[in-house]
Steps between C-alpha positions, in 0.01 A plus 500: 500500500579850386318695235713732277299814428581737207628844590265789449717639221447185289118506519308619199259769628240373255477174690245613746256263672125557459458561873645849429205727427646668195606162348157353569324788331732475198438125481121556506527759223720283281270200551222684316713513190512116477855523366774241514708733718219531752457124501865439567507759779193351666658152479817636661300654779323171567836322513646770726217458750536128496876520551450747782270267689740208436797698636296612799399142582854378463639776718243429775579125489878514490642839570318634806785611729327737741748780428248696299188417691351846504262707290791682334685173442196332350446797264862493387483126443177531305653775279802280428273210416299719264818633331639149451167367364500776231853420397431126479188532282477523122800284435535275188313173550335631815143487622413836342543355145234235565272754665542745208420228251182405684389864546553570130289203400221580747479866400544442127785752503796545270782253470735500799853435370686323781830462320795624702880526471700220655647722774347795680625723779277607794272784412487419124168422337452126445238529228469671165183668380326358194565829320871462552505162335483556118329253269840403362579320831231239433647150484635421154577132524560231462346438846696296750431127472313352800187600687637740759720704264228500237238634740733756660612626154142550376299580817506877461383484139223252593379721783494805269289320241286346769399842630391609156327174400361342820666169433702387808871533452546148642268356231705663218837408657382139548376472145811663358710254709301205378520600133876563515603233745593785744718657240665182369324494165421843379372547144781624279500680165663333196827692571501372860391829650234514765138531390395598856192279461440368853147363448520295184256725318486409134497742206155465351360667192428820689857539626698772318808505722822301486492122479722215625467158338591204720429136526258423777290219645128507435240252613269369229221281638714463816805380308821718511638600168798717393421781255630836395290792628513880485519687828470869575832682566541811709755768582495437879361276769265776607351501149441125536327545833277784365412304188401199714284729721328646191434149366340380825302819561379574147428151359143381583617141513688572828203675670461212748871505581482871578227429750716240684806707592426429866611139451812375322346155446175643360682750280718223353204277441309771315801578279517138395128488432533810285769324293807705609716184455450152348671311782222299673693542830549878457268608785670276755849599394407875488333486835812348651724761337291786636521354851875471455525865393308598812746322715790667329337841552436439874 
């Protein structure tokens, strides 16, 4: 088995491994800023170190030839392994993306935008900073129909609102998926345009924004009935997420739900008790949808 190593001319000099003293000091300094860029770089370093150990183990198990069995040979091999591990890390869909997402959540840092172009050459950056992604790039809809596409399309928005509100992104994605049938039955305006209402929030007396009137199913004394209801309409999916977060966090009736964000089942049960929906099976259905969203995010 032969490993093809990149030539030194193709290596981006910024792709230094943290074992280098200057790179390590810079990484420590950047970590103090708690920025998305520092989070991505730390994730890439973790992946590089992991890849380096994997390559070393593979080489020792399958490629030991005896030709380079010397201190100088071992040093040269180690440097080649280090170089290759740096080049292999930070790629789209790689381990560093999952690490960056976890680090961002644990540190409460800014949104880490992991969107990447479809093709990248060696040495190019495989992530974009949050500052480089303007608000106009937020998903406009309609969302893809089906759980996986739905979750993928809205995950970044849900994570952004989660960091500001404290409501887990998976809870919001699961509830939005349940309310819309994973994008199959979004609430439309009278002209057929998208209302961007993902959570089935109705337009009560205190609502002064846009309104969409649709026929819906309500349960009266446990019996389903069709009726026309007014729902809130928004300009974007992010507006819908943020309005949902405000409703849950600012309305006293959902106080118990806010205290149960450690458990999808408990959160769903408290929403039903507080009267979020009239469906007597709402808690069971919502709990299942949240679990499904979690599986799609894994």
